C-alpha positions, 0 to 999 in steps of 0.5 A: 491081661495088662499093658506091659511097660519096660523101661531101659535107662542109660547114662552116656558121655555127654560129649557123645550126644552133644550134636545132631550127628552124634545122637543119630549114631546113638540112635542107629546103634539102639535100633540095631540092638532092638532089631535082634529082638524085634525082627520086624521093627519099623520107624514110625517117627523121629524128631531132632531138636537142637534144645532137647536132643532126639526122639523116635517112635518104632513099632513092630506090627503096630503092636509093640511100641518102642519110644527112644529119647537121647538127651544132649546132656547124655541121658538115654531112655528106651521104653517098650509097651505092648498089650499082654493077653491073658495066657500069653507069653510076654514079648520081653521076658526078664531074661530076654530084657537083661540080655537086651540091656547087656547088649545095649550097654556093650554097644554104647560102651564101644561108642563111648569108650567107657562103661555104661551104667544101666537101669540107673538114674544117679549113682545107684541102681533104682530099678528092682523087680516088684517081688521074687516072682517077677515073671508073673508080672513082667513089672519093674518098680522104680525106687527113690534110692539115693545111697548104696549103704552095704554090698557083699556076697555070701556063699548063698546070695548077693546082699545089698542094703539100699536107702530110699528117701521114702522107704528107709533102708531096704534089704535086697537079696540077689537083686530082689526086694525083701523088706524095708524100714517102712514094712512093719505092716508085713511083719505085724500081719504075718504074726497076726498081732492083736489076734494071736496070743504069744505070751508064754508060747514056744515059737520056731521061726524058719528063715527071718534073717532080717530079724524083724519077726524075732524082734516083734515077737519078743515084745509079745513075752513068749516062753521062747523063740528059736530061729533057724537062718542059713545066712550069717552075713544077712544077719550081720548086715541087718544088725548094722543097717536095719536096726530100726526093724530088728532092734538089737536081737541079732547082736547075740545068738542066744539068750534066755528068751531066744536062740538063733541057729545058723544053718539049714532049717530042714536039718534042724527040723529033722533034729527037733523032730527026732528029739520030740520037740513041739512048738505053739507056732511055727513061722515060714519066713522063707521063699515066696510061692513060685510062679508055675503052671503046675506045683513041680520043681525044686521050689515046690519040693522045698515048700512040701518038705517045710509043710511036712516038717512044720506040722510034725513040730506043731502041738495039736493046737499049734498054728503054722504062719506064713506069707504067700504072694501078691494077691494078684497072683491067683494061680500060684496061690491056688496051687499053694492051697492045693498043696495045703489040702493034700496034707495029712493029717488034714489042715484048714487055713484062713488068710489075711492081706496087707499093702506092703509099702516096699512091695508096692502091692497087696500081699496075702498071709496064711494061718494054718491049723490041724483040722 
């Protein structure tokens, strides 16, 4: 159970919000779009101020409260709040919220005759889901982003590097936060620095395109590391704009210490298995655990495939290390652990956790060995 808060933030033409009549028209447009989602919406209070603009409070059945503020300088904020009981569906899911946001932007654009930027304060977007499992939280984090450093689309995903005043450069994939320059604790907890001994060991990294894990592992003097990453463009972007976390390891694709293979990790895992290749450590630095009621669907199938192939690649005393999810995602973590318990031969696992700055939440990590 939790109090849910969703903020919509728009920048309008100040010439369209300068007078009381103009602000009333904006308020009418906003209410009209809100009523498509909240069909029993009622106005509880409104206030017009010559100095500060317009403010109103609306509600649906006195359960969902919506505040709307229109500043005469051209800013518009809409805040939706409600209580979400355990086991209940959210009133405003991510998809529904995006549709509402787009509808508001379109209607406001028709009023002002210009494109209306949404979920922004300043020149760049600053709001992102807390993790890839946004639907578990219905939670958006506002970052102190001031610059869009890089943006491109690969055959696999949208790639952005954004700069945060407190977190440094951040890697955003398909508009979901992945890693920031502030997140060394994430990599160190994943690899168990100070606990695991990598000297002279053979290691396989699945994913890891930001290069941070490879960079930190090489400091531990392993025998050799092979990294399987599907997206060349991610590595190019991180090499240029996230060198503080990846050093120069993404400059080359092969050295005496390591090899980066660009391709589908499952295909290369099958190849290694056929060759009889074995590793002391396999890292799963791939997709986070999905949020679902049951372990079914494409993401869960992928996780099971990774498990199956990873343990075929491990030496008898080898270890599989991976990240889980936010520690508050208890159901998804339990489903993940159930899948581990179903593996044959049987495995055992331990967990560690750390607060990851750019996730703004505590994250769980797994260490899995043969039982």
